[in-house]
N, C-alpha and C positions, 0 to 999 in steps of 0.2 A: 261153591266157593269159588272154584277155579274159573267158572264162567264170569262171577263177578269181578274178580281181579283183571281179567282181560279187558272187560268194558271199562273200568276205570283207567287202564293205560291208553286206551284209544282216545278217551276224553281230554286227557291231558297232553298229548302229542303236539297239536297246533301251538299252544302256547309256548313251549319249550323250544320250537324251532326258530322264534324271533330272536334277532341278535340285538339292533338297535334302530332308532328312526332314521340314521343316516343311509340305511340300507334300502329305505323305502323308495319307490318311484316317486319322482318329483310331483308335487300337486300342480293342478292346473292354476295358472295365474289369474288373480282377481283383477278384472278389468278396471274396477274403481280404485284399486290400490296404486299409490304413486310408484314410479319405476325407481329402481335402485340405481345408484350412481355407479358409473363405469369408473373404477380406479385408474385405469390406463388413459382416460380420456383428459384433455387439458382442462384446467379450470377456467371458467368465464371471467374475463377481466372485469373489474369493478368500472362503472361508468365514470368518466372523467367530468367532474362538476363544471369545469372551466369550458368545455366543449360544449356543454348543454345550455351554458348561461347565455343570455341575451348580450349582444355586444355593448360596450359602455356607451352612454348617452353622451352627446356633446355637451362640454360645460360651456357656461356663459362666456369664459375666456376664450375657449376655441372659437365661439361665435363671433366674439368681438374681433379677434385676430383676422378672421376670414373676411370680415367686413371691412376692416381697417386695409387690408390687401387690395381688396376691389376698389375701394375709394381712392387709394393712391394711385391706381392705374387708370382711373377715369380721365377724360379730358375736361378741363374747366376752361372758362374765359378769365384770363388774367385781370381784366378790369374789374371783375366781380369780387376779386380778393385783394386787389392791389390797385385802387383807383388812382394813385398818385404816379404810377408807371405810365409814361406817355407812349403812344403808338404813332408808327409811320410805316404802315404795312405797304411796302413798295410794290409788291406783285398785284396788289388790288388797285394800282394806278398804272399810268403809262411812264411813270418815273423811274423806271429801271432799264437795264441794258438791252431788253427786248423791245422796248418802247411800246409796249401793249400790255393790258391787264390780264392777268392769269387767274386771279380770284375774283368772285362775284361779290364779296364783302372783306372788308377791312377789319378782320377779327385776329385776335391772337389767343388760340387754343393751345393748352399744354397739358401733359400728364400732372396731375394735383401736386405729385411730389416735386416736380421741376419748378411749378408754379409757386409753391411755398418756399423754395430755395430762393427764388428771384425777390420775394417779399423780404427776406433777410438782406439780400444783396442791397436792395433799395434803402434800408435802414442803415447799413454801413456807409453808403454813398452820401447819405444825407448829413453825415458829420463832417463832410468836406463840402457841403453846399452844392451838391451834385445828385443826379439821378439817372434812371435809365430811360432811354429811347428804344423801343424794339422795332426793328425791320422786318422780322420773318420768325414765325413760330411753326405750329403744325402746317404741313403742306401736303395736300392730297396726292396719292400716287400718280394719277393721270396728269397733275400739273408737273411732277417730277419727270415724267416721260417727255413732255414738251419741252422742259429745260434742257434735256440731255440731247434732243434733236438739235437745239441751238449750240450747246457747248458740250460737245462728247469728250470731255477731258476730266478724268476722274481726280485730279488735283484740286478741282473746283466744284464739280457736280458729280454726285454719287450716282452709278450706273443703275437704272432701274431695270430689274429682270423679272419676267413672269415665267411661271411654270408652263408646260405645254397645254395643261388645262385652263391656263388663265389666272391661277393662284398667284399672289405675290410672293416672290422668291427673295429679292435683294432690292435695296433701296437706301434713301438718306434716313438719318436719324430725325430729319424733320418730318419724314413720312410716318414715324412712329410717335410724334408728338413730344419728342425728347431731345430737342435742340432748338436753339434760339439764336438770332442774329441781333446784337445788341450794340448800342453806342452810348455816350454820355451827353447829358444836356444839364445846365444849370437849373436849379429849382424852379426858376420862372419860365423855363423852356427854351432859353436861348441856347444856341449850339456851342458845343465845346469842340476845339480843334483836335481833329483825329488824322491819322496817317493818309487815309483815303476816304472816298465816298463808299458806299455800299456796292458790292459785286464789282470791285475793280480787280479784274483777272490779271493781275500783273505782279511782279516781284516786289513792288512797293507795298502791296497789301500783307506780305509775309510778316510774321512775327520777328522782331529784331532787325527789320530792314533799317538801314541807315539812310534811306532816301527821304523820309519825313522830317520835319523840323523838330528840334529838341523838345518844344512844348507837346506837340502832337505825340512823340514817343513816350513822353512822361504820362501823358493822359491814356493812352492805350495800355500802359504798364499799370496804371492805377486800376483800370477797368478790369484788367486780368487778375490782378491780385483779389480784387473784391469777388469775383466770379469763383476763382479757385478756393478761395477761403470757405465757400459754401458747396463745394464738391463738383463744380463744373470742369469739364475737360476742354482746353482751349485747341482749336485746330491750328496747325502750324502755319498754312497757307492764306489764312483769312483772319485777321485780327479780330473781326466781329463776331466770330462763330464759336459757339460754346455747347459742348454736349453734356446732357444731364447724366450722372451717374445712374447705373442700372438700366440703360437704354436697351440692353440686350434682352431684357425681360418683356418688352412692349411689342406687340406685333406691328407690321406694316399696315397702314390703313389707307383707304381710297374714299372716305366719307367726304362729301362736298362741304365746303364752307358756305354757310348761309347767314 
């Protein structure tokens, strides 16, 4: 009996020595099981749907605006949109102060916006039985350089400046296609009395000069009012010269006149 009791005690001893599963050595990790999250690690940010989205496509209105802007800046022939405006492009002839032709063709090219403003000026003048005669419009930069050699006076000729590499840096509004030299004629083409002829580099050509006749001063004032009404800016020293609004946005050009 005694020997049987001792045997039973030996068999029960290992089971009684266990306390809980927490005291067991950690089991080897299952490589197929997902890793547990670390509570101290920062949470991953949710993806920004706006960042992942494609940029918005250009609308029809955006496309139209860009096209309108490009069209407004292009050079157009004034006779193509206003055939009733007359031309006497003096620098295409020897009837100018240099007594030689600077341009190979008697054309008036202007930025489209400036040309369309002249169309409206022509309509205004027609109510008084008058119209425009244009002496100069777009002027190539190289022609500006030749003019400056002859008349190096910034009151009358804008100084042309090139950068060291040859790029066009400064020049006339004419070189941008954004200025026009204009006078008045009757609708049948007969000239109207004005203060001076074109390119009269004297005080008589200044706006407000009292050297001209009363009729000439009235006609010059009428031309100025019609041009200013459509946004043009008059040059103080030349009654015939007008700058188009927004000229600063147009680059200097040296495209030849053909």
